[in-house]
N, C-alpha and C positions, 0 to 999 in steps of 0.2 A: 941640344937637338930641339928643333922647333916643334911645338905642340901641334897635334892634329885636331883641327876643328871641323873636319868634314862632317856633314856635307856642305858646311858654310864656305863660301869663297873667301879669299884673303881680303878682298875689298870690303866684304860684308862684315868680317870680323873686325877690321879696322874701324869701320863706321859704328859698330855697336860699342866699341871702346872709346869713341870720341866724346868729348865733353859737351859738344853741341847737340842740342835736342833734335834739330832738323836732320842731322846726319843719322842719328839713331832711329829716327822716324822712317827715313828712307830705307835703312837696313831692315826695319820691321816689315815694311811693305814687300821687300824682296823675300823675306822669310814666309810671309803670308802666301805669296805666289808659289813659292817652292812647295809648301805644305799642301796646297790645293792640288798640285801635280802629283805629289806622292799619294794623296788620298784617292785621287782619280784612278790610279793603277793599283790601289790597295797595297802600297809599299810600306807596311807597318814597321819594318826593320829600320828604314831610313828615318821614319817619323820618331821612333824611340831613340835612335842615335842622336837626332837633332834635339829632342827633349833633354837628353843627358848632357849634351854640350851646353845648352842654354841654362839648364837647371844647376848643374854642378860647376862648370867652368866659368860661367858668367854670374849667375844669380848668387852663387856662393863665394864669389871672389872677394878678396880684400880691397880691391879697387872700386871705389864708389861708382865711377863711370861705367865699369864693367857690370856692376850690379844693376844699374839703371838699364843698360843695354839688354841684359838677360831678362829683366822684368818686362820690358816692352816687347821683347822677342817672344816670350811665353804667351803674352796677350795676343800677339799676332798669330801664333800657332793655333790658339783656340778659335780665332776668327776664321783662319784657313780651314780648320777641321770641321767647323760647323757642328752639326749634330753628332758627328763622330768623336767629338771631344770627350764625350762621356766615357769612351774606352780608354782614355789616357788621363783621366781626371786626377789621379794621385800625383803623377809626374808634373802636371800643370800647377797644382795648388800648393803642394808641400814646399817647394823652393820660394814661392811668393810669401807664404805665411812666416817663414823664417825671417824675412826682411822687415816684418812689422816691428821687430824689436831692435832694428838698427839704430845706431846713435846718430846717423846722418838723417836730418829731417826730410831732405829731398828723396832719399831712398825710401823712407816711410811713405812719403807722398806717392811715389811711383808704384810702390807695392799696393797701396790702396786702389790706385787707378788700374793696375794690372789685374787685381782680383775682381774688380768691378767688371772689366771687359770679359774675363773668363766666365764669371758667374752669369753675365748677360747672355752668353752663348750656351753654356752648359745647363743653366737653370736648375732643375731638380737634382741633377747629378752632384751638385756641390753640397747638398744636404748631408752627404756622407761625412763631410768634414766640418759640419756645422759647429760642433763643440769648440774646435780650435779656432774657427772663424769668429765665433761669439766671444771667446776669450780675447782675441786680437782686437775686435771692435770695442770691447769694454775698456781696453787700455788706450786705444786711440781716441776714445771719447774724452779722455783727460789730457790729451796731448797739448803741450804749451804752444805749438805752432798752429795758427789759425787755418793756414792752407791745408795742413795735414788733417785737421779736424773737419774742415769742409769736405775734403775728399772721403773721409771715413763716414761722414753723414750720408753722402750719396750712396756709398756701398751699403750702409746700414738700411737705407730705404729700399734698396734693391733686394736685400736679404729678407726683409719683412714681406715684400711682395711675393718672393719665391716661396716662403713658408706658408703664406696665406693661400697661394694658388695650389700648393702641393701639400696641404695639411694632412692628407690621408697617409703620406709616407713620412711625415715629420715625427722624429723620435722624441715625443713629449716626456716619456719616462726618463730618458737619458738626459734631457735638458734640465729637469727639476733640480738635481743636485748642483748643477752649475749655477742655476738661478739662486738657490738657497745659499750658496757659498758667497756669491757676489752682492747679495742684497744688503749685506752689512757694511758696504763700503762707506767711507767717510767723505769721499769726494762728491761735490755737488753735481758735476757733469756726469759722473758715473751713475749717480742716483737717478738723474733724468733719463739716462740711457736704459737703466734697468726698468724703471716705471713704464717707459714707452713700450718696451718689449712685452711687459705684462699686459698692458692695455691692448696691444695688437693681438696677442694670442687669445686673450679673453673674448675679443670681438669675433673670432673665427668660430662659426657655428659648429664645425666638426671637431673642434678642440675643446675638451671639457676641463678647463684649467681649474675650475672651482673645487674639483676633487682634491687637488693638491694645496688648497688654501691653508690647511693646518700647518704645512711645512714652511709657508712664507708669510703667514700672518704676523708673526713676531717681527720679522724684518720690515714689513710694511708699516707697522706702528712705530718702529724705531725711525723710519724715514719720515713719518708724519710729524715727529718732534723736531725735524730740521728747521733751523731759523729762517731759511729762505722761503719766501712766500710762494714762489713758483713750485717748489718741491712739495710744499704742503698742499697746494691746490691740486697738483697732479695726483698725489697720493690719496687725497680725500676722494677724488673722482673715481679712482680705481677701487677703493674700499666700498664706495656706494654701489658701484657696478657689481662687485662680488656679493654684496648684501642682496641685491635684486636677484642674482643667480641663485642664492640660497633659498629665497622665497619660492622660487619655481620648483626646486627639488631638494628640500633640506635633508632628506634621508641619504643622499649621495655622500655626504661629508661626515667625517668623524669629528664630532663637535667637542668631545671631552677636553682635548688638548687646547682647543681654541678658547674654551671658557677660562681655563687657568691663565692663558696669555692675556685675555681681556681684563681679568681681575688685577693682574700685575700692572697693566697700563692705566687702570682706573685710579691708581695712586700717583700718576705722573705729575710732576710740577708744571708741565706744559698744560694749560687749561684746555686748549683745543683737543689735545690727545686724551685728556681725562674725560672730556665731554663725549668724544667719539667712542671711547671704550664703554662708557655708561650706556650710550645709545645702542651699541652692539649687544650689550648684556640684556637690555630691555627687549631687543628683537629676538634674541636667542630664547628668552623665556616664552615669548609669544610663539616662536617656531616649534620648540621642543617640549613645551609644557612640563608635565610631571617628570620627564627625563632629566630636567635640570635640578630636581630636588636634592641629589647627592652633593650639589655645589652650594646649597643654601647658605651655609655658614660663611663661606668665603665671599659670596655675593653680598650678603648682609653687611659684613665687615666693610666691604668696599663702598657700598651705598651709604653707610653711616659716615664714613670718612668724607665722602663727596657731599654729604648733607650739611657739613659743619661750616662751610665757607659761603658767604653771600655778601661780599663787600662791593662787588661790581657786577655789571650786566652779565658777563661771561660766567662768573661764579654762580649767579642766580640761575642761569640756564643749566648749569651742571646740577645744582640743587634740585631743580624741578624734575630733571631726568632721574636723579637718584630717588626722588619721591615716587615717580612712576614705577621704577624698578621695585621699590619696596611694596607698593600697593599691589602690583602684579604678582609678586611672590606670595603675598597674603592670600590672594585669590586661589593660588595653587594649593595652599594649605587646606582650604575648605574641602577640596576633593580627596584629601588623604584620609584613609581609614584609621580609626583610633584603635589600632591593634594593641594587644597586651602581650606580655612576655610568654604567656602560655598559649597564645594563639598560633596555630600552625598554618593559617591561611596566608598564602603568598600574595602580597599586594605591592603596588608601586610605592605605597606609603612607607614600606620597610626601607626604601632607599633614602629616606630622610634621616640623616644622622642628627637626631635631636640633641644628643650629648654635646656635639661640637657647636650646635646653635646656642645652647644654653651657656657654654663656655664663653662665646662671643658676648652674649648678653650680660653675663656677670662682670666681665671685664669692662664693658662700655658703661654699665650702670655704676661702677665703682668710681670712675673719674672721667666723665665726658662733659661736653657742653650741654646746656639745658635742652636744646632741641633733640639732641641724640638720646638723652635720658628719656624724654617723652616718647620718642619712637620706640625705644627698647621696651618701655612699659606697655605701650599699645600692642607690641608684638607678643609679650608674655600673656597679656589679657586675651589676645586673639588665639594663642595656642591653648590656653585653658578652656576657651569656649569650644574649640574644635577638636582638641586632643587631650581631654582631661585625664584619661587613664594613663596615657604615656607621660604626661607631665608629673604625675604623682612621684615617679621615680626620682625626679630632680628637685623635689620639694626642699630637701635639706640644704641644698646649695642656694636655692632661690629665696626662700622665706626669710632667713636672717638678713639678707641684703635688702629686701623690701622693708623690713622693720627699721633698718638703719636709715633708709631713704626718707623716712617720715620727718626727719629733722632738716631736710633740705630746704633752703630758704625760698625757693620758687613755688608759688601756689599751684601752678599748672602741673608741675612735676608731682607734688604731693597729692593732688586730686587724682591723677592717673595712677599713682602708686596705691592709693586707697581703693581705687576701682579693682585693681588686681587682688589686693588683700581681701576685699569684700567677696570677690569671686571664689577665692580659695577657702575662706572660712564660712561661706554661706551653706545652709543645710542642703541645698540642691547640688553642692559640689560632688564630684565623682568619688572622692576619697571618703572612706567610712570614718576616718579619725578627724573629721573637720572640727569637732569640738576641741580637740587637742590644739589645733592651730588657732582656733578662735580664742581660747584661753591664753595661748602664747602671745597672741597679738595684744590682748588687753593688758597682760602683765608687762610686756615690753613697752607698751604705750605709757603706762603708769610709771615705769622705771625711767623712761626718757624724760617725762615731765618732772619727775622728782629730782633727777640729776641736773636738768637744765630748766631752771625756772623762767628763763627768758623765752624758751620755746613754749612753755605753758602760757606765758603772758601774751606773747605775740601771735602764736599759731594754734594754741590749745582749742579755742572755740571753733576755728576753721576746721581743724582735723576731726573733732568730735561731730560737728554738724555734718560734714561730708560723709563720714562713715554711717551716721544715723540715716542719712538720705539714701545710702546704698543698701543698707541692711535693715533689719527689724530693730527699731529704736528701743523697744522693750527689752530685747535680748542684750543690747549694748548697755543700757542703763542698769539692768539687773546684774550683769556680770561685773561692771565697774563698781557698783555698789557693794557686791559681795567681797571683792578683793580689797576695797578701801576700808571696809568695816574693821579689818584686822591690821590695817596699816600701822606700823610702829612709829613712823615719823608723824607725830600729831599735827604739827604745823602744816606739813604738806597735805595731810588728809583734809584739814579745814579749808585750805586754799582750793584744793581740787574739788571738794564738794561745793564750794562757792561758785566755781566755774561751771560745774555741771548744772547747778541750780539756775544760774543765769541763762544758760542755753535752754534748759527746760522751759523757762518762763517766757523766752523771747523768740526762739527760732521756729520758723515755719516747718522745719523738718520734724519737730517734736509735737506737732499739732495733735496727731492721733493719740500720743501718749498722754498729753494733757487732758484730752477728752475722756480717755479711759480712767484716768486717776480721779476725775470728778464723778464718775459713775460707780460709786462704791457699793451700789446694790449688788453687783456681781462679785462673787467670791474671788475670781482671778484678779480683779482690779484691786480688791482689798489687800490681797497678798502682795501685789506689786507696790502698793502704797507702804505697807509695813516694811517691805524689803528696803525701800528707799529711805523711809523715816529713820530706821535704825542707823543707817550710814550718815544721813543728813544731820544727825545729832552731833557730828563732828563740828558742825558750824551752826550755832544757835539761830542766827538770822535766817539761814537757809531752811532750817527745820520749821521756823515760823512761816516762811514763805510757802513751803510745801503744804502746810496745813491750811493756809489761806486759799491756796489753789484748789484743794480738795474740799473746801467749805467746812472743814472741821474747826469751827470757830471756838468751840468749847476748849479743845486742846490748845489752841493758840493762847487763850486766856491763861490757862494753867502754866504754859511754857513761859509766858511773859512774867508771871509771878515768880518763877524761878530766877529770872534775871536779877531780882533784888538781892539775892544772896551770891551772885556771881561777881567776878572781877571785871567790871565794865571798862574796857579799854577804848582808846581812840579808834582803833581799827573796827571794833564792834559797832561803835556809834556811826562810823562811816558806812558800814554795811546796812544799818537800820535806815540811814539817810537814803541810800540807794533803793531800798525796798519801798520806802514811802514814795519816792519818785516813780518807781515801777507801778505802784498802785494806780497811777494816773494814766498808764498805758492801755492800749486796746485789749491786752490779754486779760486785764481785771475789770473789764466793763460789766461783766455779770455781777461782780462783787458790788460795784457802785450802784447797779440797778437794784440790788437787794435792799439798799438803804431806803428805797421808795416803797417797799412792801408794808402793808398794814396787817398786823402790827409789825414793827421793825424787829429784826433778830437782835435780841439784847446781847448775845454772845459776840456777834459781829461788832456791835457798837463798843462793847467793853474791850474787845481786842484792839480796835483802832485807837481808843483812848489810851490803852496800855502802851501802844507804840508812841503816842503823843507824850505820855508822861516820862518815857525813857529818854526822849530826845531833849537836848537843850533848845532854847528858843532860837532856832536857826531858820533858814529859808524853808527847809523841809518841814519843820514844826509848823510854820505859818501855813504851808500848803495843805497839810492834813487838817489843821484846825479849821481852815476855810472850807474844806470839803465837808467836815462834820456839821458846820453851820448851815450847809445846804440841805441837810436832812429835815424834812417837814415834820412838825409835831413831835419832835424828839423829846421823849420823857424817859430818861434813864431810871431804871429801878421800878417802874410801874408795869403793871400787867405781866408780872413775872411768869405767870402760868402760860402766857402765850409764847414765851421763849421756847417752849417745847414743841411748838408747831413749826418744826423745820422739816425739810424734805427727807432727811435721814436722821434717825436717832443714833448719834455717834456714841452715846453712852453704852448702848447695847451692842453696837457693831464692833467697837474696839475696846481693848482692856487699857483704859487710859492710865491707870496707876502703874501698870507694868511699863508702859511707854515712857512715863515720866521718870520712873526709877532708872530706866536705861539711859535717858537723857542726862540725869544727874550723875550717874556712874561714869559716863563717857566724858562729861565736862570736868569731873574730878581728875580723870586721867590727864586731860589737857592741862589742868592747873598744875599737877605734879610735874608734867613734862616741861612746862614753862619754868618752874622753879629749878628743876635739874639743869635745864639749858642755860639759865642765867648764872647758876653756880659754876658751871663749866666755863662759861665765858669769863667770869670773874677770875677763876683760877688761871686761865690763860693770860689774862691781862696782868695779873700779879707776877706770874712767872717771867714776864718780859721786863719787869722793873729791875734795874740793876741796883742791888742794895750795897 
C-alpha cells in the first residue's frame, strides 16, 4: 500500500527524493508557497501534518536523498511561516538536530544550512533549543569536512548574533554546565569554538559571565597550556578580559576556589601558564586584601617554587612576578593584629593560619635553593617583627632549624639567618624567656664550631662579627666567655679564644667594646675585663693581647715571665708573631703613641721587650726591634718612680696575683690535656700495628 504524504503532491514527493539539488530546491519552493497559503487561512492542522511528513518520513528516513529533501523542506516551511514559525519551533528544529550526527557529510551540511534558515526566521524562538544546538555546533566545529565546517561556522555566527540580541531571555544558568563540560576538550577546533563563545558572552553587557568564572577558570587555564599559539592567544585575551571585569566588581565572584586553581597552575611546566597564574595571584591579593590571608601558606609555597628558576627571559619574568606576590603578601601581614591565644577579639588576622605557614618555611629552609632560603629567612624575620606573640608558639620548630642553618656555606643566607636569631634572642623580643634562647644559641654555636673546625676557620669570624653587629657585643662576648671558661676540650677552647681575640682587636663591630675595656675606671668595664681575662687565659697570647688592649702593661710583664716555665710550641710562637704584626695596626696606635710620652711607661717598654725576647730572630722580631729603636731617649731601668705615673693604677684596681694564679692553673690543665691527648693518640697508633 502506497504511503500517504498528503498534503504533498506526488510530484513534490518525487522531487524531494531526487538526488539532484535543483529538483529538491524546486520542491522546497512549492512547499514554501503551500505553507504560506495554509498560514493565511490559519490552517494549523495541515501545517502540522506537513511538518510530520517532512520531519519523520523524510528527515528521519534512511535514504540520504530523502533526508536532504526533508531538511530543505523544513527550512522552506520556516520561511513560509515567517513569524508564525515560533508556534512550530519544536517540530522544525528537532528533526534537523538529529541529522547533525549523520554519517553522510552532505546530510550534515544540509542540516547546518537548514537550521541556519530556520534560525534566521525564528530568531529568539530557537533559544529554547540552544543547549542541543550548542552541542551540535561544538561537534561540527571538529568536522573533518571543510564544507560542513564552513556551514557550521555560518550557523555559529548567527547563533551568537541571536544570543547577543536576545540576551535578556538567554538561559545563562543552563548554559554554564554545558560550557563547563566541553571546556576540557582536547580538540584544537573545539577549543577555539568554546573560547569564541566565552568571548562573545562576556562582551554582552547584560550577561554577567564573570560570576561563573570559578566554574570555568580551571578549564581556561588548561586551554592556556595548549601548544597551539592561536589557542594560547585567544585564551590569554579572555583571561585578561575576565581580570578587567573582576577589577570592576570583585565582590560578585566567589574567589576561594579560584585561588586554589591559580596555585595549582602556578606549578605548571608551561612557563606562560605559570606566569599567568602568578599574575592572577598578585591581582587577587590586590583585589581581596586580607581576605587572601587564609591562603598564605599555599601562595607562599607557589611563589617560592616560581622564584627558583631564572635561566631565561620568561623564567626571569615569572621570578619577578613571584617576588611581587611575596612582597605584597608581606605588606598584608603588617595589618594583621598580633593576637594571642587568650585574646577573644575577632580580627581578620585570625584567618592567617600561621602554623601552615611555618610548616612551609621549615620545609623550604631544610632543603631549598639559596634564594629561596633567603626569602624564607626574610619572611620569618618579618613575622617576628609584626607578630612576635603569635610566633612564640612556633619557636620550638623554628629555632633548631635556624641554628643548623648557621653552617650553610652561603654568607647571605647566614647573614639573614643571624638577623632572625638576633631578633629572637634580643632583650626587646616579645618572649620572656629570650635569655633561654640566647644561651641556646651561644651553646649551639660553640658546639658547631667544636664539631666542625672548618666552619670555625672559614666562617667563624664572619658569624661572630655579624651577630655582634646585630646585638650587644658585650652580651655576646660575656656569654661566650662564660661558656668557654668551663670548656672540657682545651684545644678547642684555645683556638676559639684566639678567634674571639682576633675579632675583638680588629673588627669595627667591636669598637665600642674595645673602648669600654680601655676605660677600666668604671666598675662594669673592670668586671667585663675580668670575665674575658679568665677565659682568655686558655690562650696565653690572647691573654697578653687583651692586657695590651686595656693598657694593663704590668700584668703583661708578669704573664710574659710565666712563658719561661711554659712549653713554648711552634703554634704559640706563630701567635706571638701575629700579635707583633697586629701591634703595627691602627687598633694599637694609642699604644705606639704612649712610647712618645715623657717619661716613657717602663712596664710598656718591658712588655714589648718581653715579646721580643720570646721570639726567634724572625721578620716579626726585626719589626718590633725597629719599632723600639724609634722610641726617643729610651732609658730602660731609669726613673723607676715615674713608672707609677700611669693613667690607672692597675696594682690597686686588679688582684694581679689571683689573676696570675688562674692563668697558671688553666695552663697546667692545658699541659695535662696535651699529655693525655698525645698518650691516647700513641695508644691508637700502637693498636693499629700488626704484631
